[in-house]
C-alpha positions as a Python dict, from the first residue, in 0.01 Angstrom:
ca = {
    (1, 'M'): (0, 0, 0),
    (2, 'D'): (-346, -49, 145),
    (3, 'I'): (-560, 137, -107),
    (4, 'K'): (-935, 151, -64),
    (5, 'I'): (-1171, 227, -354),
    (6, 'R'): (-1489, 404, -248),
    (7, 'E'): (-1744, 659, -361),
    (8, 'A'): (-1619, 1016, -340),
    (9, 'Q'): (-1752, 1244, -70),
    (10, 'E'): (-1768, 1621, -48),
    (11, 'H'): (-1458, 1626, 175),
    (12, 'D'): (-1255, 1465, -110),
    (13, 'L'): (-1307, 1759, -342),
    (14, 'P'): (-994, 1959, -244),
    (15, 'Q'): (-776, 1652, -319),
    (16, 'I'): (-970, 1576, -639),
    (17, 'L'): (-919, 1939, -740),
    (18, 'D'): (-543, 1919, -677),
    (19, 'I'): (-517, 1601, -887),
    (20, 'Y'): (-720, 1749, -1172),
    (21, 'N'): (-536, 2080, -1169),
    (22, 'D'): (-203, 1898, -1184),
    (23, 'A'): (-329, 1723, -1498),
    (24, 'I'): (-431, 2058, -1647),
    (25, 'L'): (-107, 2237, -1562),
    (26, 'Y'): (153, 1969, -1628),
    (27, 'T'): (12, 1704, -1862),
    (28, 'T'): (-178, 1664, -2185),
    (29, 'S'): (-437, 1444, -2014),
    (30, 'V'): (-672, 1742, -2008),
    (31, 'Y'): (-685, 1977, -2306),
    (32, 'N'): (-744, 2281, -2088),
    (33, 'Y'): (-513, 2564, -1984),
    (34, 'K'): (-649, 2715, -1663),
    (35, 'P'): (-683, 2540, -1328),
    (36, 'H'): (-1028, 2488, -1188),
    (37, 'T'): (-1151, 2636, -860),
    (38, 'L'): (-1299, 2452, -567),
    (39, 'D'): (-1638, 2602, -653),
    (40, 'M'): (-1609, 2457, -1004),
    (41, 'R'): (-1531, 2112, -858),
    (42, 'R'): (-1827, 2140, -620),
    (43, 'E'): (-2060, 2216, -911),
    (44, 'W'): (-1906, 1931, -1115),
    (45, 'F'): (-1961, 1694, -821),
    (46, 'R'): (-2317, 1816, -767),
    (47, 'L'): (-2399, 1752, -1133),
    (48, 'K'): (-2242, 1404, -1122),
    (49, 'Q'): (-2460, 1318, -821),
    (50, 'Q'): (-2770, 1475, -975),
    (51, 'D'): (-2724, 1279, -1298),
    (52, 'G'): (-2642, 952, -1120),
    (53, 'F'): (-2286, 921, -1244),
    (54, 'P'): (-2030, 768, -1008),
    (55, 'V'): (-1719, 941, -882),
    (56, 'C'): (-1484, 688, -723),
    (57, 'V'): (-1170, 768, -528),
    (58, 'A'): (-864, 564, -447),
    (59, 'E'): (-787, 636, -83),
    (60, 'L'): (-455, 583, 89),
    (61, 'E'): (-412, 680, 452),
    (62, 'E'): (-741, 875, 448),
    (63, 'R'): (-635, 1078, 144),
    (64, 'A'): (-773, 1061, -211),
    (65, 'I'): (-480, 981, -440),
    (66, 'G'): (-683, 920, -753),
    (67, 'F'): (-1033, 944, -887),
    (68, 'G'): (-1240, 817, -1175),
    (69, 'T'): (-1577, 893, -1322),
    (70, 'Y'): (-1783, 889, -1636),
    (71, 'G'): (-2044, 1117, -1778),
    (72, 'P'): (-2239, 1205, -2090),
    (73, 'F'): (-2059, 1148, -2417),
    (74, 'R'): (-2274, 1393, -2616),
    (75, 'P'): (-2587, 1583, -2518),
    (76, 'W'): (-2839, 1423, -2758),
    (77, 'A'): (-3092, 1162, -2645),
    (78, 'A'): (-2974, 876, -2866),
    (79, 'Y'): (-2635, 879, -2687),
    (80, 'K'): (-2794, 793, -2350),
    (81, 'Y'): (-2634, 446, -2350),
    (82, 'T'): (-2284, 587, -2409),
    (83, 'A'): (-2058, 760, -2157),
    (84, 'E'): (-1709, 910, -2158),
    (85, 'I'): (-1486, 768, -1888),
    (86, 'S'): (-1174, 914, -1725),
    (87, 'V'): (-935, 846, -1439),
    (88, 'Y'): (-677, 1079, -1285),
    (89, 'I'): (-403, 988, -1040),
    (90, 'D'): (-200, 1208, -805),
    (91, 'P'): (140, 1267, -969),
    (92, 'T'): (329, 1107, -678),
    (93, 'H'): (132, 784, -726),
    (94, 'R'): (120, 747, -1105),
    (95, 'G'): (253, 426, -1253),
    (96, 'K'): (169, 222, -941),
    (97, 'G'): (-142, 47, -1072),
    (98, 'I'): (-396, 268, -896),
    (99, 'A'): (-598, 334, -1212),
    (100, 'R'): (-628, -44, -1253),
    (101, 'L'): (-796, -53, -913),
    (102, 'L'): (-1045, 221, -1003),
    (103, 'Y'): (-1154, 86, -1341),
    (104, 'P'): (-1336, -231, -1224),
    (105, 'H'): (-1561, -19, -1001),
    (106, 'L'): (-1644, 219, -1285),
    (107, 'L'): (-1707, -65, -1530),
    (108, 'A'): (-1937, -242, -1282),
    (109, 'A'): (-2131, 80, -1225),
    (110, 'A'): (-2164, 134, -1601),
    (111, 'Q'): (-2302, -216, -1649),
    (112, 'Q'): (-2542, -171, -1359),
    (113, 'Q'): (-2665, 151, -1520),
    (114, 'Q'): (-2726, -39, -1844),
    (115, 'L'): (-2472, 160, -2045),
    (116, 'H'): (-2366, 2, -2372),
    (117, 'A'): (-2053, 192, -2480),
    (118, 'L'): (-1775, 363, -2289),
    (119, 'V'): (-1548, 605, -2471),
    (120, 'A'): (-1212, 744, -2360),
    (121, 'G'): (-1042, 1042, -2524),
    (122, 'I'): (-665, 1007, -2477),
    (123, 'D'): (-373, 1220, -2592),
    (124, 'A'): (-195, 1011, -2855),
    (125, 'A'): (139, 1047, -2675),
    (126, 'N'): (-4, 895, -2354),
    (127, 'E'): (91, 535, -2417),
    (128, 'A'): (45, 444, -2049),
    (129, 'S'): (-322, 543, -2063),
    (130, 'M'): (-378, 358, -2389),
    (131, 'K'): (-214, 48, -2239),
    (132, 'L'): (-442, 76, -1934),
    (133, 'H'): (-750, 97, -2152),
    (134, 'R'): (-640, -195, -2371),
    (135, 'H'): (-599, -398, -2049),
    (136, 'F'): (-971, -350, -1982),
    (137, 'G'): (-1075, -436, -2338),
    (138, 'F'): (-1092, -90, -2495),
    (139, 'V'): (-992, -68, -2859),
    (140, 'E'): (-884, 231, -3062),
    (141, 'V'): (-1169, 350, -3283),
    (142, 'G'): (-1046, 688, -3400),
    (143, 'R'): (-751, 923, -3415),
    (144, 'F'): (-787, 1296, -3472),
    (145, 'K'): (-474, 1474, -3592),
    (146, 'E'): (-368, 1804, -3436),
    (147, 'V'): (-703, 1884, -3271),
    (148, 'G'): (-547, 2022, -2953),
    (149, 'Y'): (-274, 2277, -2889),
    (150, 'K'): (-90, 2279, -2558),
    (151, 'F'): (266, 2334, -2439),
    (152, 'G'): (359, 2483, -2776),
    (153, 'Q'): (267, 2178, -2982),
    (154, 'W'): (-22, 2031, -3174),
    (155, 'L'): (-177, 1728, -3007),
    (156, 'D'): (-343, 1423, -3159),
    (157, 'L'): (-643, 1274, -2980),
    (158, 'V'): (-716, 901, -2975),
    (159, 'F'): (-1061, 768, -2901),
    (160, 'M'): (-1086, 423, -2746),
    (161, 'Q'): (-1409, 236, -2688),
    (162, 'L'): (-1538, -54, -2485),
    (163, 'L'): (-1871, -217, -2571),
    (164, 'L'): (-2055, -355, -2271),
    (165, 'P'): (-2335, -612, -2284),
    (166, 'T'): (-2641, -476, -2461),
    (167, 'P'): (-2892, -322, -2218),
    (168, 'E'): (-3186, -553, -2149),
    (169, 'H'): (-3457, -320, -2280),
    (170, 'P'): (-3317, -18, -2463),
    (171, 'T'): (-3574, 252, -2528),
    (172, 'E'): (-3602, 567, -2734),
    (173, 'D'): (-3770, 781, -2470),
}
């Protein structure tokens, strides 16, 4: 497979939407019940661009088969050096190492933006995702019991974290 990692473009949004909606409808990767609309994805993408957060896609044969991004962890000022990271892969391409191709681009962007901590919220049953994160140096820092409910069962949420080099000149403004 000749997979190219690049910045997402507006024309990728229908494929990104399909990937995300599959995660909503058929997995516990997203603790949501209802699929998003294309307008919702456009607004999401607009906000990512406005706030300077990357959205990377894995492209195969001119089609986005996965995407990754990060964004604010919490809305308060003191969290400005922390972001929550996530990657989603088209169901027909999961388990083929595509997320491992996306992560280096996201980690490089986070370091360039002088972020200090990346956090990933992962369903506790998703061992593949936890293994992926461990591969990139994330460690488990918290486990919340039965905080989600989907597919007729209570779900545990694991938080994993990666500390990046300390920003050169952190500020409180």
